[in-house]
C-alpha positions, 0 to 999 in steps of 0.5 A: 049771823047764823050758828049751829048751837049744840045742846046735845047730839040730838038737839042742834039748833040754828040760831042767831048771834052777833058777828064777833067784834075784832080788836087789835091783833085779831082776825075775823074769818068767814067760815067756808067749811067746818068738819064734824070731829068725833070729839064733837059728839062726845056728849059727856065731854061737854054736857056741863058747858052746853049750849055752845057752838062747836067746830074746830076743823075749819077753812075760811076767808079772812073777812076783817083784820084788826089793827096791827095785823100785818101777816094777813089781809082781807081775802086770804084763804086760811085755816087756823088752830083753835088751841095754841100753846104759850111756848114759854112754860115748863111743858112747852120748853120740854116739847110737850106743847099739848100739855100747856095750860094756855093751849087747853084754854085758847079757842075760837069765838064762837066756833066753826059751825058759824058763818064767822068766827073771831081768831084771838090775838095769840091764835093769830100770832102762832096758829093761822096758816095760809092755804096754798092754791092746791088746798081747798077749804074742804081739804083745810078741814083735815089739817087739824085732825091730821096734825093730831094723827101726826103727833100720835105716830111720832109719840108711837115712834113709828119707823119705816118698815114697822107693821101697824094695826089700826083698830077702828077705821073711822076718820082718825083711823083712816088718817092713821092708815094714810099717814103710816103708808106715807111714812113708809110703814110695812104691813098695815092691818085695819079693823072695824065693825062695819063693812063700809069702813073696812072697805074705806080702810082698804082704799086708804092703803091697808093691806088687810081689813078684818072685822073686829069680832074676828081673831085679830091677833091670830089673823095678824100672826098669819099675815105677818110672818108669825109676829104681832104688830110693831105699832098698834093704834087704838082709834076707839075707846071701847073696852073690848077694842083696848083689850084686843089691842093689848093682845096684838102688840109684838114684843118691843112694840108700842100701843098708842091709845089715840081715842078716849074711853068712856068716863070712869073706865079702868083698864086692868093690866098685867105688868108681867104679861104685857110689860116686864118681859115683853117690853111693850110701851103704852103711850097716848097723844092729845091734840097737835102743836102749831108745828104739827099743823104746818106739817099736816098742811104740807102733807095735804098740799103735796098729796102725800096724804090724800084727803079729798076722797074722804068727804062723804057728806056736805051739809048747809048750816041748817042741817048741821044736826043731821051731820051730828047724827051721821057721825054718831051713827058711825055707819056709811059716812066718813067725813061730814062737812058743814058749809056755814055760808052755803 
């Protein structure tokens, strides 16, 4: 089978690999669509593991079923979680499934940017989801990122009526806007450095979209009755964005640091200014649990969170490298999808 082998953001090669063997309890999935995630282009995160086949946002068709699998059959349309928890460890039993060691070591074989992938036994057991008829393969590529966004907003404690600031209107920022709107948020303000993405933020439900170089706290107060935002969601790890986020949280509010920073970055904080008197909470969120996947799939199926209009580019496997460059540039693209069997 053909795969897109990742060496760097500027070096993605079409290569040949054997189709994975499917053993007892496993599935072989023909990948119909795979999304390029922002984490896929974080070179520092995987430079010690290249070359490898990336891709964890997938929609596909069951091509082969291992012995003992009863819930799925050849021809089923599915999406799947590449990371799944054990459900029995200290972290899982305390509701922190994404801190589970098992979750952090499970994965597809090889990855979504391939014509076929093998879903291991544990993933089949708790991380495969049949696609309803209303959900296309392209829609399915949004299940994983929306699951992550869903967990993030739950961690941030978003409530109906809360004012929300989303810093960075890339794919995750836009999903945060759409989910916050679906969950009943009050005024939603978005920022970015490109006009294209600011326009996408407005189309996604933001009441106001402002350039990141503007006086964001000042504009917030003007639009929000003199108050800052109850919930600030940082979808970029740029130092300037995080500093701006800290100055944009209302007393008693929460800052959700959703995007990682560059390695080694340290944020200088004044405990007195930001926390002691103002009761500001900083939280983070990593990945999503199988329950988050199931909820995300239902949000997409029902139309509560629209995703189809976010797809800006569809590329065959041979042009996956172009897709990586589009995502890295962060210009006029939102969701870039690779179609491995196109």
